[in-house]
Backbone bond lengths (Angstrom), bond angles and torsions (degrees), N, CA, C in turn:
res aa  C-N    CA-C-N  psi(-1)  N-CA   C-N-CA  omega(-1)  CA-C   N-CA-C  phi
1 M - - - 1.445 - - 1.527 109.05 -
2 G 1.330 116.06 139.43 1.456 120.37 -177.00 1.521 112.87 -80.58
3 A 1.297 115.63 -179.06 1.466 121.33 179.57 1.520 109.77 -71.32
4 V 1.320 116.01 129.17 1.455 122.07 -178.75 1.529 107.87 -128.03
5 P 1.348 118.84 134.83 1.465 119.15 178.74 1.528 111.71 -63.70
6 K 1.326 115.72 137.91 1.458 120.18 -179.00 1.521 111.71 -78.96
7 R 1.347 116.27 -32.37 1.466 121.11 -179.01 1.528 109.43 -130.11
8 K 1.325 114.33 157.95 1.466 120.68 176.01 1.532 109.38 -67.04
9 V 1.321 116.81 137.78 1.465 121.49 175.85 1.520 107.32 -80.26
10 S 1.326 116.20 122.56 1.461 120.11 -177.33 1.522 111.19 -68.84
11 K 1.322 116.23 160.28 1.468 120.97 179.47 1.514 111.06 -61.66
12 A 1.326 116.94 -38.26 1.468 120.42 -179.58 1.521 110.94 -64.66
13 R 1.327 117.46 -45.82 1.465 121.16 -179.46 1.529 110.52 -65.71
14 R 1.338 116.27 -41.66 1.467 120.89 178.78 1.522 110.65 -61.80
15 D 1.338 117.02 -44.62 1.456 120.50 -177.24 1.522 112.39 -72.20
16 K 1.325 117.47 -30.25 1.470 119.93 174.67 1.525 110.51 -64.14
17 R 1.318 116.34 -38.60 1.462 120.45 179.45 1.526 110.67 -65.93
18 R 1.327 117.18 -33.44 1.460 121.82 -177.82 1.521 113.01 -87.93
19 A 1.320 118.77 5.85 1.462 122.07 -176.34 1.527 112.01 -63.92
20 H 1.330 118.16 -25.90 1.460 121.52 -176.32 1.526 113.07 -97.78
21 D 1.329 117.87 7.42 1.463 121.12 -176.12 1.522 113.89 -89.67
22 A 1.331 118.40 -0.24 1.464 120.76 -177.64 1.529 109.93 -68.95
23 L 1.336 116.32 146.56 1.452 121.00 178.30 1.522 110.09 -75.79
24 S 1.318 116.55 144.87 1.462 120.81 179.19 1.530 109.64 -99.85
25 L 1.318 116.43 164.05 1.457 121.45 179.03 1.521 110.34 -75.37
26 Y 1.339 115.00 160.85 1.455 119.41 177.18 1.521 110.41 -67.17
27 H 1.328 115.98 148.61 1.458 120.96 174.85 1.528 107.68 -86.47
28 L 1.316 116.96 115.69 1.456 121.86 -177.04 1.526 110.46 -103.70
29 V 1.328 115.31 140.12 1.465 122.40 177.15 1.525 107.86 -133.17
30 P 1.344 118.15 153.16 1.468 118.87 176.88 1.531 111.07 -73.73
31 C 1.325 115.52 142.25 1.471 121.26 176.46 1.526 108.63 -68.53
32 A 1.318 116.44 137.38 1.459 120.59 -178.30 1.528 112.06 -69.39
33 D 1.342 118.01 -25.86 1.462 120.75 -176.73 1.531 112.60 -91.94
34 C 1.347 116.92 -50.31 1.467 118.77 -173.88 1.534 113.42 -105.97
35 G 1.332 118.32 -15.48 1.452 120.84 178.43 1.512 115.32 86.47
36 E 1.338 118.23 -4.72 1.468 121.13 178.12 1.531 108.96 -71.15
37 M 1.342 115.87 151.90 1.455 120.25 177.35 1.529 109.29 -76.62
38 K 1.338 115.99 134.67 1.457 121.82 -179.45 1.517 108.46 -143.44
39 R 1.333 116.46 165.30 1.454 120.29 175.88 1.521 109.26 -72.67
40 A 1.318 116.30 144.88 1.456 121.71 -177.76 1.526 110.98 -65.39
41 H 1.315 117.10 141.58 1.468 125.53 175.78 1.524 112.66 62.95
42 R 1.340 117.04 33.79 1.457 121.70 177.82 1.520 109.62 -138.19
43 V 1.318 116.56 161.65 1.460 122.19 178.74 1.521 109.02 -65.54
44 C 1.323 117.25 138.78 1.460 121.88 178.43 1.524 108.58 -70.16
45 P 1.335 118.32 126.28 1.463 119.28 -178.64 1.523 113.65 -71.97
46 S 1.336 118.19 -20.67 1.464 119.09 -177.45 1.532 112.32 -88.13
47 C 1.342 118.08 -42.64 1.468 118.46 -178.31 1.527 113.23 -105.96
48 G 1.332 118.22 -14.67 1.464 121.46 176.25 1.511 114.46 78.52
49 K 1.327 118.24 16.85 1.462 120.64 -178.54 1.514 110.56 -105.50
50 Y 1.340 114.47 150.85 1.458 121.87 173.03 1.513 107.77 -141.88
51 N 1.310 115.72 124.40 1.466 122.32 177.39 1.530 111.30 57.29
52 G 1.330 116.74 37.68 1.455 121.33 176.55 1.515 114.89 83.81
53 R 1.339 118.89 -3.33 1.466 121.72 -178.67 1.518 109.86 -110.33
54 Q 1.320 117.11 145.34 1.455 122.64 177.17 1.533 108.31 -79.46
55 I 1.323 116.78 115.03 1.458 122.19 -177.45 1.522 110.21 -103.85
56 L 1.330 116.82 -48.66 1.458 122.95 179.99 1.512 109.74 -115.19
57 P 1.329 118.39 154.99 1.470 117.94 173.11 1.519 109.40 -66.12
58 A 1.330 116.52 143.40 1.457 121.94 -178.09 1.523 109.91 -63.65
59 S 1.336 116.33 142.06 1.458 120.14 178.51 1.520 109.10 -71.87
60 T 1.343 116.16 143.48 1.465 120.90 -176.86 1.519 111.43 -104.22
61 E 1.340 118.74 18.23 1.456 121.59 179.43 1.521 110.36 -75.78
62 E 1.311 117.16 124.56 1.474 120.43 178.08 1.496 110.70 -146.52
């Protein structure tokens, strides 16, 4: 027979265990080319550059 809990886990104890499961916000850094805030290690959505190279066409929204 496998391991079975001897007592019911209370709501407080269960919720304390889940206190660290919340999602965190994205880490944003300024783009080296245009200065807009973007997610780290990803193509800039405004200028389309990554690591100094043009990857995507620049967005024309203004």
